[in-house]
C-alpha positions in Angstrom: 15.7 -4.0 9.9 12.0 -3.2 10.6 12.9 0.5 10.8 14.3 0.4 7.2 11.2 -1.5 6.0 8.9 1.1 7.6 10.7 4.0 5.9 11.0 2.3 2.5 7.3 1.3 2.5 6.1 4.7 3.5 8.0 6.3 0.6 7.0 3.6 -1.9 3.3 3.6 -1.0 3.0 7.4 -0.8 4.7 7.9 -4.2 2.6 5.2 -5.8 -0.5 7.1 -4.5 0.9 10.1 -6.3 0.7 12.6 -3.4 3.3 14.9 -1.9 4.6 14.4 1.6 3.2 17.8 2.5 -0.3 17.0 1.2 -0.3 13.6 3.0 0.9 15.2 6.2 -1.9 17.7 6.2 -4.5 15.1 5.2 -3.7 13.0 8.3 -3.9 16.0 10.5 -0.2 16.6 11.0 2.2 19.5 10.4 3.2 20.1 6.8 6.7 18.6 7.2 5.6 15.5 9.2 5.7 12.8 6.5 8.9 14.3 5.1 10.5 14.1 8.5 9.5 10.4 8.8 10.8 9.7 5.4 14.1 11.2 6.4 14.2 8.7 9.3 13.4 11.2 12.1 11.4 9.1 14.4 8.3 6.9 14.1 4.6 7.8 14.2 2.4 7.0 17.2 0.2 3.9 16.8 -2.8 6.2 16.2 -1.0 8.2 13.5 0.3 4.9 11.9 -3.3 3.8 11.6 -4.2 7.2 10.0 -1.3 6.7 7.6 -2.5 3.2 6.6 -6.1 4.5 6.2 -4.9 7.4 4.0 -2.8 5.0 1.8 -5.7 2.5 1.6 -3.8 -0.4 3.1 -4.1 -2.4 6.3 -1.2 -2.4 8.7 -0.3 -6.0 7.5 -0.3 -4.8 3.9 1.8 -1.8 4.8 4.6 -4.1 6.1 4.2 -6.8 3.3 7.2 -5.8 1.2 6.5 -8.7 -1.1 3.3 -6.9 -2.2 4.4 -4.2 -4.6 0.8 -2.9 -5.2 -1.3 -3.7 -2.2 -4.1 -1.3 -3.0 -4.6 -2.8 -6.5 -4.3 -6.4 -5.1 -7.0 -5.6 -2.6 -9.2 -4.1 -5.3 -8.8 -7.1 -7.5 -9.5 -9.6 -4.7 -12.7 -7.7 -3.8 -13.9 -7.9 -7.4 -12.9 -11.6 -7.7 -15.0 -12.4 -4.6 -18.1 -11.4 -6.6 -17.4 -13.7 -9.5 -19.3 -16.9 -10.2 -17.3 -20.1 -10.0 -17.1 -20.4 -13.8 -15.9 -16.9 -14.2 -13.4 -17.4 -11.4 -11.9 -20.3 -13.3 -11.7 -18.1 -16.5 -9.9 -15.4 -14.6 -7.5 -17.9 -13.2 -6.7 -19.2 -16.7 -6.1 -15.6 -17.9 -3.8 -14.9 -14.9 -1.8 -18.1 -15.5 -1.4 -17.3 -19.2 -0.2 -13.7 -18.4 2.3 -15.0 -15.9 3.5 -17.7 -18.3 4.1 -15.1 -21.0 6.3 -13.0 -18.7 9.0 -15.7 -18.5 
């Protein structure tokens, strides 16, 4: 179960970032076919390489495994910006978000 989640998330997060498996492999200091091999379910990275993968993808290990979060990098960016808002502006953003969510149904 966790194995499937690892492979699926790796593929999803890498493709969302818009990079090839080869470029990602080289960027994290591995052989050109390393990420492709992982995505084809040939083993798991060491803990150190997993942390490099997360850093490269711009996610924490927890965000990597949070399959309920489709766009963890963007969520993190939004939360970082929201933390800088005044209380009044935060209430305004919340109203906008609620309105957007309501319009989706």
